[in-house]
Residue, then its C-alpha position, 0 to 999 in steps of 0.5 A: m452549539a448547533s454549527a459544532s454539532a453540525a460539523l462533528l457529524l459531518l465529519s464523522a459522515a465523511i469518515a464512515a464513507f471512507c471506511f467503506l470505500s478502503p476494501a475497495a480502494a485496496a483492491a485497485a492498489a492491487q492491481g499493479c501494472a494494470s493501473q500504471n498510466l503510460g501515457s494516452n498515446r501508449v496502450f499495450a495488449a499485456c502486462s505483468d509485474l516482475p518479481q523484483l525491483s518493484s518493476s514492471i514490463h507491458w508489451t504487445y506482440d505482432r506475431a505476423a511482423a514478429a515486432l515486440s512493442i515493450a514498456f519497462v517501468a521501474p524506479p532507478a536506485t538513485a535519481e542519477g541511476w538508470v534502468a534496464w530491460a533486456i532479451n537474451p537469446t541465448e541464456t537466463g542471465m545477464v551476460g549475452s543480453q541484448a539490453l535497453v538502458a535509459f538515463r539521463q544523457a549529458d545534454g540532461k534529456m532521458g534517452v535509450k541506449t542499446y548494450n551487447i552485455t558480454g560482462y560489467a564493463l558496459k559498452e554502447s553497441k548495436i544489439a542482435f535485434e533491429t530496434s525502432d521508437l526507442a524513448a525513455d521518460y523519468a517521472g514520479g520516481v520511475m524510469k520508463i523505456f519504450g521501443t520496439l524490437k524485431l524478433g525471429k518468427e520462432m522467438t515466442v518465449v523469450n529470456e528477460v533480464w532487467q536491472v536497475g543502477g544507482s549512477v552513471t559516470n561519463g555517460v557510462p551505466d556504473k554496476h548496480a548492486f548486488v543484492a537478491e533482488n538484482l541478482g534475482s532480476k530474470g524470468q521469461l516472457d511468453l509473447v503469445r500466451g501474455v504471461s511473464s514469469g520469474s523467480g519469486g514472482s508469485v511471492t512479490k505479488e503476494r507481498n505486495i498483497h499482504g502490505v496493501l491488506n494490512a495498511v488497509s485493515w490494522g493502519i487504516l479502517l481500525p482507527i476509523g472505526a475509533i473515530f465513530a466510537r469516540y465521537l458519535k458517542t456525544f450525541k444521543s441520537a447517533d444511539p445506537a447508529w454509532f455502535y453499528l458504524h464502529l462494528s462494521c468498521q471494525l469487523t470489516g478491518y478485522t476481516v481484511g487484516v486475517a487475510g493479510w495475516a494469512t498471507g504473511l504466514n505463507l510468505g513466511s513459509k515461502s522464505k526460509g532463511v528469511q526473518y523480519t522478527t519485529h515484524r513477525n511478532i507485532g503481527i502475531t500479537l496484533f492478530s491476537l489482541a484483535t481475535l480477543q477483542v472479537f471474542a470479547l464482544f460476545l461478553r460484553p456486559s449490559k450497561d447497567h451491570k456491575i462489571r461492565f466498567y471493567w469490561n470497558i477499561y479493558h475494551h479501551l485499552v486493547g483496542y488502542t494498543v491494537i491501533v498503535l501497534g497497527v500503524i507501527n507495524v505498517f510502516k515496519g512493513l513499508t521498510i521491508l517492502s521498500p515500494d516506491q516512496k509515493w506509497t509511503t507518503a500515501y500512507i503518512t498523508v491518510i494517517s495525518i488526516l485521520g490524526g488531524i480529523a481526531l484532534l479536531l473532532e476533540a475540540l469539537t466534542w469538548i466544546i459541545v460538553l462544556r456547553r451542555k454542562t453550562h446550560n445544565s447548570t443554569k437550570p433550577y435545582g441543578g438542571s435536573n433532567s430526570t425524576n431522580g434529579h441527577r444531572d444529564v450531563q454527556q462526557p467524552l467517551s473513550v472507544 
């Protein structure tokens, strides 16, 4: 029994550490382009997460030489697709763009070609800017374009256009999709101030923050808090520590979740005509039930009160409902955001680990309880450990 108890406490300690480190992880995940690894020899003065196509631009501008070094990062529409970044010296759209396009060449290696975009039929050609150090990379589901362009000295603010496509035929990139994200992939790059702006840029950043906050809160912290309450209760020595761990984790999750819910409301107000009904309705239900749980805490009766049994039923039912709906809505949100596959894989990995830990702790808990029951049953007079003759048998308790 000692070994099982030690394992249970060790796993619980690990979960506790994760619970309180999760908000910090959420902040790190929200950093976006600043956290991207472009290679040890590639460092840029500024970067910006672009508003469309899950892309970002990194750049360094040498004003004296009018030289712009860039790294453009984006996931192609398919593994056999292409990505492009361009400057349009005369307009704000695609036509007239001087483009760098990366895709897998005939020899199987990644490469960059230049195109003067005059229409949807692409033909490799020289562009209006002198280029050097062109290179491309494809790893981890994203393509990267590297290169340096020699601009005119007066070009301190440029119109940028970026794009992704799903296929290449005979060495020529095929047409891209014509959905809102593809059509809205344009903006301005202020080379001196280090600012990239585009239609919907703040909205995209807010969507990412909304997703991170809700995944960490409803999808991770609340399940961890439930694990504390269910399994640490087995030990009398963990009382009331288990309660404060449970309470801290749930309140932290609720606070972060409210912030995520608020960003969702703000996004809804900025996205007139765009509705994700199921995701929104689950979110409203989650917020309502979780808020009810918080207020119910102040009405929590004492352990020996006659209505404590009914309060426990309510608390367990609502708590597990919030956890299940939270995990479901995280997956709904991932479907809507369509981030890089690595983010979906990361969440699946985390929730699977928590599920595995819960199953292991469930087994360990029952081993401990059954051993206690066996030990108590061998004592004289039914193993009474109290003055009133009742057995002191601990049963696994729900959250």
